[in-house]
Structure formats: structure tokens, C-alpha cells
C-alpha positions in Angstrom: -76.6 -76.2 -12.3 -74.8 -78.5 -14.7 -73.6 -81.8 -13.4 -76.2 -82.0 -10.7 -78.3 -85.2 -10.3 -81.7 -84.8 -11.8 -85.0 -86.3 -10.6 -86.4 -89.1 -12.6 -89.5 -88.7 -14.8 -91.7 -91.4 -13.3 -95.2 -89.8 -13.3 -97.7 -90.2 -16.2 -101.0 -88.4 -16.7 -103.0 -90.5 -14.3 -100.4 -90.1 -11.6 -100.3 -86.3 -12.2 -104.1 -86.2 -11.7 -103.9 -88.2 -8.5 -101.2 -85.9 -7.1 -103.3 -82.9 -8.0 -106.4 -84.3 -6.3 -104.3 -85.4 -3.3 -103.2 -81.8 -2.9 -106.8 -80.4 -3.2 -109.3 -82.9 -1.8 -108.4 -82.4 1.8 -108.1 -79.2 3.8 -110.3 -77.4 1.3 -113.3 -79.8 1.7 -112.9 -80.4 5.4 -111.8 -76.9 6.6 -111.6 -74.1 4.1 -115.2 -74.3 2.8 -116.3 -73.8 6.4 -114.0 -70.8 6.9 -115.5 -69.3 3.8 -119.0 -69.9 5.0 -118.2 -68.0 8.2 -117.7 -64.9 6.0 -120.6 -65.3 3.5 -123.1 -67.7 5.2 -125.1 -69.6 2.7 -123.4 -67.9 -0.3 -120.4 -70.1 0.2 -121.1 -71.5 -3.3 -120.3 -68.1 -4.7 -116.9 -68.2 -2.9 -116.3 -71.6 -4.5 -117.0 -70.3 -7.9 -114.7 -67.3 -7.3 -111.9 -69.5 -6.0 -112.4 -72.1 -8.8 -112.5 -69.5 -11.6 -109.3 -67.9 -10.3 -107.7 -71.3 -9.9 -108.5 -72.2 -13.6 -106.9 -69.0 -14.9 -103.8 -69.4 -12.7 -103.6 -73.2 -13.3 -103.5 -72.8 -17.1 -100.8 -70.1 -16.8 -98.8 -72.5 -14.5 -99.3 -75.3 -17.0 -98.0 -73.3 -20.0 -95.0 -72.3 -18.0 -94.4 -75.8 -16.7 -94.6 -77.2 -20.3 -91.9 -74.7 -21.4 -89.7 -75.1 -18.2 -90.3 -78.7 -17.0 -88.0 -78.5 -14.0 -88.5 -78.5 -10.2 -89.3 -75.2 -8.5 -92.5 -73.9 -10.0 -92.7 -70.1 -10.2 -89.4 -69.8 -8.5 -87.9 -71.0 -11.8 -90.4 -69.3 -14.0 -89.9 -65.9 -12.4 -86.1 -66.4 -12.5 -86.1 -67.3 -16.2 -89.0 -65.1 -17.6 -88.8 -62.0 -15.5 -85.7 -61.4 -13.2 -83.7 -63.5 -10.8 -84.8 -61.3 -7.8 -88.5 -61.9 -8.8 -87.9 -65.6 -8.9 -86.3 -65.6 -5.4 -89.3 -63.6 -4.1 -91.7 -66.1 -5.7 -89.8 -69.0 -4.1 -90.1 -67.5 -0.6 -93.7 -66.6 -1.1 -94.4 -70.3 -2.1 -92.5 -71.6 0.9 -94.4 -69.2 3.2 -97.8 -70.0 1.7 -97.4 -73.8 1.5 -95.7 -74.2 4.9 -98.8 -72.5 6.4 -101.1 -74.7 4.3 -99.2 -77.8 5.5 -99.5 -76.7 9.1 -103.2 -76.1 8.6 -103.5 -79.7 7.3 -101.7 -81.0 10.4 -103.9 -78.9 12.7 -107.0 -80.2 10.8 -106.0 -83.8 11.3 -105.5 -83.2 15.0 -108.9 -81.4 15.2 -110.8 -84.2 13.5 -109.1 -86.7 15.8 -110.0 -84.6 18.8 -113.7 -84.4 17.7 -114.0 -88.1 17.1 -111.8 -89.6 19.8 -111.0 -87.2 22.7 -113.8 -84.6 22.6 -111.2 -82.1 23.9 -108.2 -80.2 22.6 -105.8 -82.5 20.7 -102.5 -83.4 22.4 -99.3 -81.9 21.0 -98.1 -85.2 19.6 -101.2 -85.2 17.4 -99.8 -82.2 15.5 -96.3 -83.7 15.0 -97.1 -87.3 14.2 -98.8 -86.8 10.8 -95.9 -84.4 9.8 -93.4 -87.0 10.7 -95.3 -89.8 9.0 -95.7 -87.9 5.7 -92.1 -86.8 5.8 -90.9 -90.4 6.1 -93.2 -91.4 3.3 -91.9 -88.6 1.1 -88.4 -89.9 1.6 -89.3 -93.4 0.5 -89.7 -92.2 -3.0 -92.3 -90.7 -5.4 -93.7 -94.0 -6.6 -94.6 -95.0 -3.0 -95.9 -91.5 -2.4 -98.1 -91.8 -5.4 -99.6 -95.1 -4.3 -100.2 -93.7 -0.8 -101.9 -90.6 -2.3 -104.2 -92.8 -4.4 -105.3 -94.7 -1.3 -105.8 -91.5 0.8 -107.7 -89.7 -1.9 -110.0 -92.7 -2.4 -110.8 -92.8 1.3 -111.4 -89.1 1.5 -113.7 -89.0 -1.5 -115.8 -91.9 -0.2 -116.3 -90.1 3.1 -117.2 -86.8 1.5 -119.7 -88.4 -0.9 -121.3 -90.1 2.1 -121.6 -86.7 3.8 -123.0 -85.1 0.7 -125.7 -87.7 0.2 -126.7 -87.6 3.9 -126.5 -83.7 4.0 -128.9 -83.2 1.1 -131.4 -85.6 2.6 -131.2 -84.5 6.2 -133.6 -82.0 7.9 -132.2 -78.5 8.5 -131.3 -77.9 12.2 -132.6 -74.9 14.1 -129.3 -74.1 15.7 -125.9 -75.9 15.9 -124.0 -73.0 17.5 -124.8 -69.6 18.8 -123.4 -68.0 15.6 -125.5 -65.2 14.1 -125.7 -64.8 10.3 -124.6 -61.3 9.1 -125.3 -60.3 5.5 -122.0 -60.6 3.6 -120.5 -57.6 1.7 -118.7 -57.8 -1.7 -115.4 -57.6 0.2 -116.5 -60.7 2.3 -117.3 -62.6 -0.9 -113.8 -61.8 -2.3 -112.2 -62.7 1.0 -114.1 -66.0 1.2 -113.1 -66.6 -2.5 -109.4 -66.1 -1.5 -109.7 -68.7 1.3 -111.2 -71.2 -1.0 -108.7 -70.4 -3.7 -105.9 -71.6 -1.4 -107.5 -75.0 -1.3 -107.5 -75.1 -5.2 -103.9 -74.3 -5.5 -103.0 -77.9 -5.1 -102.8 -77.9 -8.9 -99.5 -76.1 -8.4 -98.0 -79.4 -7.1 -98.3 -80.8 -10.6 -96.2 -77.9 -12.0 -93.8 -77.9 -9.1 -93.1 -81.6 -9.8 -92.6 -80.9 -13.5 -89.1 -82.4 -13.6 -90.7 -85.8 -12.6 -93.6 -85.9 -15.0 -93.4 -87.7 -18.3 -94.4 -85.7 -21.4 -95.0 -82.5 -19.4 -96.2 -80.4 -22.3 -99.2 -82.7 -22.7 -99.8 -84.1 -19.3 -99.6 -81.0 -17.1 -102.3 -78.9 -18.8 -104.8 -81.8 -18.9 -104.1 -82.8 -15.3 -104.6 -79.2 -14.1 -108.0 -78.8 -15.8 -109.3 -82.2 -14.6 -108.2 -81.7 -11.0 -109.6 -78.1 -10.8 -113.0 -79.2 -12.2 -113.3 -82.3 -10.0 -112.4 -80.4 -6.9 -114.7 -77.5 -7.7 -117.7 -79.9 -8.0 -116.7 -81.6 -4.8 -116.3 -78.3 -2.9 -119.7 -77.0 -4.1 -121.5 -80.2 -3.1 -119.9 -80.3 0.4 -120.6 -76.6 1.0 -124.3 -76.9 -0.1 -124.8 -80.1 2.0 -123.3 -78.6 5.1 -125.2 -75.3 4.9 -128.4 -77.2 4.2 -128.1 -78.9 7.6 -126.4 -76.3 9.8 -126.5 -73.0 7.9 -123.5 -71.0 6.8 -122.9 -69.1 10.1 -122.8 -72.2 12.2 -120.6 -74.0 9.6 -118.1 -71.2 9.8 -118.2 -71.1 13.6 -117.4 -74.8 13.7 -114.6 -74.5 11.1 -112.9 -71.7 13.1 -112.9 -73.9 16.2 -110.8 -76.5 14.4 -112.7 -79.4 15.9 -113.9 -81.2 12.8 -116.8 -79.1 11.4 -118.3 -81.8 9.2 -118.2 -84.4 12.0 -119.9 -81.9 14.4 -122.6 -81.2 11.8 -123.2 -84.9 11.1 -123.4 -85.7 14.8 -125.8 -82.9 15.6 -128.0 -83.7 12.6 -128.5 -87.4 13.5 -125.8 -88.7 11.2 -123.7 -90.2 14.0 -122.9 -93.2 11.8 -120.8 -90.8 9.7 -118.5 -89.7 12.6 -115.9 -92.5 12.2 -116.0 -92.6 8.3 -115.6 -88.8 8.3 -112.7 -88.9 10.8 -111.0 -91.5 8.7 -111.7 -89.6 5.5 -110.6 -86.3 6.9 -107.3 -87.7 8.2 -106.7 -89.5 4.9 -107.5 -86.4 2.9 -105.4 -84.0 4.9 -102.7 -86.6 5.2 -102.6 -86.7 1.4 -102.5 -82.9 1.3 -99.7 -82.8 3.8 -97.7 -85.4 1.9 -98.0 -83.6 -1.4 -97.2 -80.2 0.2 -94.0 -81.7 1.7 -93.2 -83.1 -1.7 -93.8 -79.7 -3.4 -92.1 -77.6 -0.8 -89.0 -79.9 -0.8 -88.7 -79.5 -4.6 -88.8 -75.7 -4.4 -86.1 -75.9 -1.6 -84.1 -78.2 -3.9 -84.4 -75.7 -6.8 -83.3 -72.8 -4.6 -80.4 -74.8 -3.3 -79.3 -75.5 -6.8 -79.0 -71.7 -7.5 -77.5 -71.0 -4.0 -80.5 -69.0 -2.9 -80.5 -71.5 -0.1 -77.5 -73.6 1.2 -76.4 -75.9 -1.7 -76.6 -78.9 0.7 -80.4 -78.7 0.4 -80.0 -79.6 -3.4 -78.6 -83.0 -2.7 -80.6 -85.8 -4.3 -80.3 -89.3 -2.9 -82.2 -92.5 -3.4 -85.1 -91.0 -1.4 -85.1 -87.8 -3.4 -84.0 -84.5 -1.7 -83.9 -85.9 1.8 -82.2 -82.9 3.5 -84.8 -80.6 1.9 -87.6 -82.8 3.2 -86.3 -82.8 6.7 -86.0 -79.0 6.7 -89.5 -78.6 5.3 -91.1 -80.9 7.8 -89.3 -79.1 10.7 -90.6 -75.8 9.5 -94.2 -77.0 9.1 -94.1 -78.4 12.7 -93.0 -75.1 14.0 -95.8 -73.2 12.2 -98.4 -75.9 13.3 -97.5 -75.5 17.0 -97.4 -71.7 17.1 -100.5 -70.6 15.1 -104.2 -71.1 14.7 -106.0 -72.5 11.7 -107.6 -69.2 10.6 -104.3 -67.3 11.0 -102.3 -69.9 9.1 -104.9 -70.1 6.3 -105.3 -66.4 5.9 -101.5 -65.9 5.8 -101.3 -68.6 3.2 -104.0 -66.9 1.1 -102.1 -63.6 1.1 -98.8 -65.3 0.1 -100.2 -67.6 -2.5 -102.1 -64.7 -4.3 -98.9 -62.7 -4.5 -97.1 -65.9 -5.8 -99.7 -66.5 -8.5 -99.7 -62.9 -9.6 -96.0 -63.4 -10.4 -96.9 -66.7 -12.1 -99.4 -64.9 -14.4 -97.0 -62.0 -15.2 -94.3 -64.5 -16.2 -96.9 -66.3 -18.4 -97.8 -63.0 -20.0 -94.2 -62.3 -20.8 -93.7 -65.8 -22.3 -96.9 -65.7 -24.3 -96.2 -62.2 -25.8 -92.7 -63.4 -26.8 -94.4 -66.4 -28.5 -97.0 -64.1 -30.1 -99.8 -65.9 -28.4 -102.0 -62.9 -27.6 -105.1 -64.8 -26.4 -103.0 -66.7 -23.8 -101.3 -63.5 -22.8 -104.7 -61.9 -22.2 -105.9 -64.8 -20.1 -102.8 -64.7 -18.0 -103.2 -60.9 -17.6 -106.7 -61.4 -16.4 -105.4 -64.0 -13.9 -102.9 -61.5 -12.6 -105.5 -58.8 -12.2 -107.9 -61.2 -10.5 -105.1 -62.2 -8.0 -104.5 -58.5 -7.2 -108.1 -57.6 -6.8 -108.9 -60.6 -4.5 -105.7 -60.0 -2.5 -106.9 -56.5 -1.7 -109.9 -57.9 0.0 -107.8 -59.7 2.7 -107.5 -58.0 6.1 -104.2 -56.2 6.8 -103.3 -58.8 9.5 -103.2 -61.5 6.9 -100.2 -59.8 5.2 -98.1 -59.6 8.4 -96.6 -63.2 8.4 -96.0 -63.3 4.6 -94.2 -60.0 4.6 -92.0 -60.9 7.6 -91.2 -64.3 6.1 -90.5 -62.8 2.7 -88.0 -60.2 4.2 -86.3 -62.9 6.3 -86.2 -65.2 3.3 -84.6 -62.6 1.0 -82.0 -62.0 3.7 -81.3 -65.7 3.9 -80.9 -65.9 0.1 -78.4 -63.0 0.1 -76.4 -64.5 2.9 -76.5 -68.0 1.2 -75.1 -66.5 -2.0 -72.4 -64.5 -0.2 -71.2 -67.6 1.7 -71.5 -69.6 -1.5 -69.2 -67.2 -3.4 -66.8 -67.1 -0.4 -66.5 -70.9 -0.2 -66.1 -71.3 -3.9 -63.2 -68.7 -4.1 -61.2 -70.6 -1.4 
């Protein structure tokens, strides 16, 4: 890895917070909370607390690891250095699987909100590809420009969500928005819903993944993680409570699964028609910000894997626009996922992969903390690993299919990449 061009440390604490919020205030607030409500009805606030608590445990483990290893790659690098190279490779592929699915969900969410507000029908195919292309181009312009764009997008999203929250708490509950029937949730449903919400919280991982570009990472990363998780948790709780106050949890979940802009549909049915355009703008801005930050994070993991020849070394090239080749590959992959799946399938698969990924993160943090004789930190990370495993067991078997297939294919690609890399270097 010596002699390779490094990324510049251009992000301070405020920028790290903005990037974290840009990765969380989006698909979670506009889509994932509704998916969780479809499982637990009006107890969606419990799912938010489960997801938020799990996120805080995992976020602090990620922050400690990122402070020790402030390089691009996240748990790919942590697993590689703290556990075993093969564990790191597995973590890298789990991350690529989880976050490609999350990025595809953001793209489908943008198309859904546009369809609900503009076409009142299924979105055209170009509506899926256009936001991916736009965010990929923006990611190539450079991190400073991406940070400025994220700030604008997050501001628009939070303004729209606050407007919905204020309206939702003051609106009269509706008798029926859809034909959905509320079914009493089980403890497994609560954990499953918590897993779906947890995926929305894992935007804090973007802060750790971009560790090579953050100034004073030992101080900035932990503070940024805590702030972004707390702010996002408060926002998710308020959005969930406002939506269920108007429509009820079952209808909220039904609308979220249909991918046609659940918050817009609730506002329109409840007499808040004036919110339709602001919510459409806010949703597209929020999920555009998520998409942008996911492309940034995914490209940095691809960069790190290319550096170690777990992917073709050409993907590790860094130019004026950052890892441009990696960004192109990531954007193409996200487009394929977005055009071949549904929101619920993509998000459930992402939940399975990301829980396995953060179990590895926590185990790596336990190993590091024990070596440093920090037993309290090791206990917290151990609790985080156990929580990931318990919540992962609540997911339906179908959710594990895509991650397992992608992990197997990815490991095969890494093995072939290393073999070809050795062959070319010996010539």
C-alpha cells in the first residue's frame, strides 16, 4: 500500500456531522419508518428506540476503530487489521452488498415520491437512473463540493419533515387511508422492525468510512457519531408518531411498501395538500443526499479493497475527482439493483448484510479494547455484537438470500483478483 496516493483530510467536525446527517436523514425518515410501522403498527416508536440503541452501540465501536485506524475502508480495514484478512474481505463485501441495496432504495424512493407528486402513476425507468447519475457526477467533482451539496440537501429535507411533524400532530386522525388491517405485533416483529430502522441509522458509518479525509479523526469521529445518531433518532420518532397519529401504523406501512411516497399520501388524504410539493422536494433532497453519501462511502471501500488487490487495483486509482473509477463501478451496480428489485426486498437484504457487517465491527472493537485493557469499552462492543446477532435472527430467511449470494460471489471475485494480481506482478 506504500507509494499510493492518499486522500486529503479536508473535513472538520461540522462537516463530519453534516455527512452523517446526510446519510441518515433521508430514506429512514421518508421510507424505513413506514416499513417498520407495517410490522408493528403504532408501536413504531419502539422500533426506533431499538434501532437507535443498536446504532449508538455500533457507532461508538466504529468511532473507536476509526480513531485508531483513520483510513478509508471502514470495517473492511478494521477486520483486516484486528481480526484476520479473510474476515476483513468478508466485511468489505457485506458492506458493498448492504449499502448498494440502501442506495438503490434511495433511488427508488426518489422515483416513488416524484411519481406520487407529479405523475400519479408508476415512475418511468429514467426516474431511477437520473438521481444515481447526478449523484455520481457530484461525487466525482470532489468532497468539498459534495459536502456543500449535502448541507443544502439536508436543510431542505429537515425543513420539509419539520413541516410534516407540526401538521401531523395537529391534524385529525383519519378513519381509513388504505384497506390495511392492524395485526397485533409479536416480539419478533418488533426486532424485525428495529432491524429495518437500524439500517437507516447506519449512515454514521459514512463518517468512519471517510476516516482518511477527516481532520483530527480521534476527536471528530466519536463526537460526530453521537450527535448524528441522537438528532436522527429524535427526527425518526417525531415523524413516526406524526404519521401514525394521522393514518395509523397499518396504513402507514401499507403506503410505504407501495413505494409511492407514504408521507405525501398521508398529507394529501388528511387535508394537508399544501405539504405535497414541499414534501416531494424534501424527500428528493433527503434521499439524494443519502444516495450521494452512499456513493461516496461505497467508492472508498472499493478503493481500499483495490489497494489490497481484493478488487482489481485499477479501482484504487485516485485522481483530482477522487476514486473516479470506483465511483463509476459503484453507480453502475446501484443502478442494476434499483431496476431489478423492490423497496422492501432491497431494504430487508440491506438489513441482513449490515447487521452481519456490524457484528464484525463490534468483534474487532472488542479485540482492540481488550488489547488496550479497556474492559468497559470491550463490554459495550460485546453487547453491540450480541445485539446485532439477536436482531439478525428476527429477519425472515428470504432476507438472507441476496447477501449470502453476493458474499459468495464477492469472495470469489477477491480470490480471482488476488490470483491475477500475483500473476501480473510476477511477469
